[in-house]
N, C-alpha and C positions, 0 to 999 in steps of 0.2 A: 722189629716193632714189639712183638710179644714173645715171651719164652714159653708160657703155658696159657692156652685158651681153654677155659672150662665151658662146656655146653650142657645146658639143662635139656635132657632127652627123656621122653616118656613113651616113645613109640608112636606118638600121634603125628599128624601132618605138620602141626606147629613145631614139634621137636625136630622134624626133618628140615623145616625151614631154618631153624637155628643152626643145625649142622651145616647146611649149605652156606649160610652166611659166614660161619666160622672158617670154612675152607677158603672162601674168597678173601676174608680178612687176613688169613694166615699167609697169603702171598706165595703160593707155590710150595707149601710144606715146610717152611722154615721154623714154624712154631709147633710145639707139641700140642696135639688136640686130645682133650680128655672129656669124654661124654659120661655124664653121671645121671643115673636114674634114682630118684629119691622116693622111697615108699613112706608115706606119712604114717606115723604110729600114734593113734588116738591116746590122749593122756589117760583117759579112764580105763583103757585096755592094755596099758603098757606092762602090767604084771600078769597078763594072760599067758599061760604056759605055751611055749612053742610059737607064739604069734610073731615075734621078731624074726625068727628063723624063716617062717613061711613068707613074710613080707620081703625079706632079703632074697629069697629064692625067686619070687615073682619079679623083682627088679632085675635079677640076673637073667631071667628068661627074656625080659624086654630088651635087654642089651645084647642078647645072643644074636639078634638079627644084624648086628653090626660086625659080626665076626668076619675077619678077612679084610676089613676096611682100614684106612689109615688113622685109626683112633684108638687110644686106650680107653678102657671103660671102668666104671666104678659103681657098684650097687650100694646104696646107703639106706638106712632106716633112721628117720629123724622125726621130731615133733611136727615139722611141716616141711614141704619142699623148699621154701625160701630159706629156712634155717639150715637145712642140710647143705644147700648149695653155698650159703654164706660161710659155714664152717669149713667146708671142703676147699673153697677158694683160699681161705687163710692157711689151711694146712698144706696145700700144694703150692702156695705162693703164686697163685694164678694172677696174671696181669690183666686178663680180660674175661668177662663172664658173658656168654651169649644165650639169650632165651628167645623163644618164639612169641608171637602175639596170641591174644585170646582168640578162641574159635568164633567169637562174636564179631570179630573184625571183618570188614569186607575184603574181598580179594585185593591184594596189592596194598593194603592199608595196615598200619601199625595200631594195635590196641593192646597195651600191656595188660595181661591178666593179673590175678591176685599175686601170683608168684613174682612176676616182673615188677609190679608196683612195690612189693616188699623189698626186693633187691635194690630198686632205684632209690629207695629211701634209707639204705643202710649198708650197701655193698662196700667191701674193702678195696675194690678195684674198679676199673672201667667196666661199664655195662653196655652191651649192644642189644638192640631189639630188632628182630627180623619181621618184615611185613608178612602177612598171611599170603601163602602161595609163592613165596620167594624161591623155593626150590625148583619151581616150574618155569621161572623166568629166564633161565639160561645164562645168568650172570657168571662170568668166569674171572673177572678182575674188576678193580676199581678204576674208573676213568675220570670221574668228576667228583671232587670232594667239596662239599658245602660246609661252611662254618658260620654260626650265628655270632655276631660281634657287636658289643656295645661299650667297649672301653673299660669294663670292669676287670678286676684281677682274674675273675673266673673265666671271662671270655678271652682274656690274654692267654691263659693256660690252654683253653680250647684251641685258640689259633695256633699256638706252638705245636700242639698235638696234631692238628690238621696238616700243618706243614710237614711234620715227620711222616705222616701217613701218605701224603701226596708224593713226597720224595721217594719213599719206599715202593710205592705202587706205580711210579712214573705217571702220575695223574695230574690233571689241572685242578685249580682251586677257584671257588667263588666265595668271597668274603661278603656276607650280607649284614647290613645294618638297617634297622627299621626306625625311621623318624616319625614319631606320632603326628597325626594330622594337625593336632592343636599347636604344634611348633611352627609358627609362621616364618616366611622367608625374611621379613624385615620388621623393624620396630620404629615407630615414629615418635618424635619428641615435639616440643612446642613449635608452633607455627608450621606444622606439617612437615618439618625436616626429618629426613631418614637418619636414624642413629648410625654412627660409624662403628659402634661397638659390635663385636661378633655376636651373632644370635646363637641360640642353642642349636639350630639347624646347621649353621656354619661350623660350630665346634664338632658336631657329630660327623659331618662330612670330612672335616680335617682329620679326625681320629680314624675314620675309615681309610682314607688314602694313606695315612701314616702306617696303618696296619698292613696294607697291601705293599707298601714300600719295604716292609720288613721281610716279605716273602721272597725266597730265592727266585731268580728269573726262570729257572727250569720248570716251575709249577704254573707259570703264566697266570698268575692270580688276577681275577677280575673283580673290581669293586662293584657292589650292587647296593645302591642307596634306595631302599624301599620306603614308601610313605603309607601310613595307616596304622591299623591294629597289628602289633608285633606278632601275635599268634597267627592270624590269617595270612599276613604277608610272608612270614617265614615258611609257612606251609605251601603257599603259592610258589615261592622261590624254589622250594625243594621239589616241586612238580616239574621243573624245567630241566629234566635230565640229570639230576643229582643222584649219584650212586650211594652216598652215605652222608648224613647230616651230623656234624660234630657240634655238641653243645656243652657248655660248662655247667657245673652244678652250683648250688647256692653257696654263699660265702660263710656258712656256719655249719655246725654239725661235727661229727667225729672227724679227726684228722685222717686225711686220705680216704674219707668215706663219701659216697654219693649222697647228696641231700638236695632234692629238687625244689625249685621255686615253682610258682603256679603256672607261669608261662611255659617253662620247660616241660612240666608234667603234661600240660595239654598238648604240646607239640608231639611228645612221645605217644600220646593217645591217638593222635590224628594224622601223623606224618604219612606221606605216600611212599617213603623210602626207608631203608634201615637208618636207625638213629644210634649214634655212639655218644654216651654221656661220660664226660671226663670228670673224675672226682676232684674234690676240693684239694688244693695244693697244700703240701706240708709246709708249715711255717719255716722260714729261712731258706726255702728252695727258690730257684730262679723264677718260679711261677707264683710264689706266694704274694 
């Protein structure tokens, strides 16, 4: 699935959550794990003698507690943690960047902090956010992969990625489409006759079942047509035993960069399980 997984690690419980999620996503050690501690260097103090060296030493001390574990480490000094992780992800050709939630999140909930939000709006690779307390949940593998699907190219790319992840983890899939409540089941025409033209609800359900038909039989994909507010319904669907929720990013922004839409961003803020955001597809690729 991934060659190099980069983990934002700062010695906090949230950093430990990110490391635990990275290990689960790595699927038994097939990917290189690289934990990075980024010490922020204030712009106004960047010329202070010896400051950069002291900050780098502090970052190295934080990473020292991982000695002997199955991870490489890297201490970095940068203008901000987000910028440092962004640049390292590019330099190391990382396929996935994993961060923890804000300490303000409730246990078992995702709430991307300032670093996570910055990465989710500009990372050059896939981004996963671990719920607070994830390391204590005992997760050892992925069993159920959820994916938000609405027929857009971005959700098609997310579906393809979810299929790959499910096959790799020998997991099952749930393909979730949310039909807004305002989309009624029928439409009437003159004299009270019911139109035989497909309604938007019909089209969305057909797209959902077509998406499930694309999934290999091994993943036992289950279609879930939810009705109501996309945000609340996807979160409710993710609460039903989903181990990771895969979402596509918005259809504009830097090539292969993550750019969130408003619904995706709110789901990342409130999800009850890890969230994996797939970046915008490269033009000309099969997911474009």
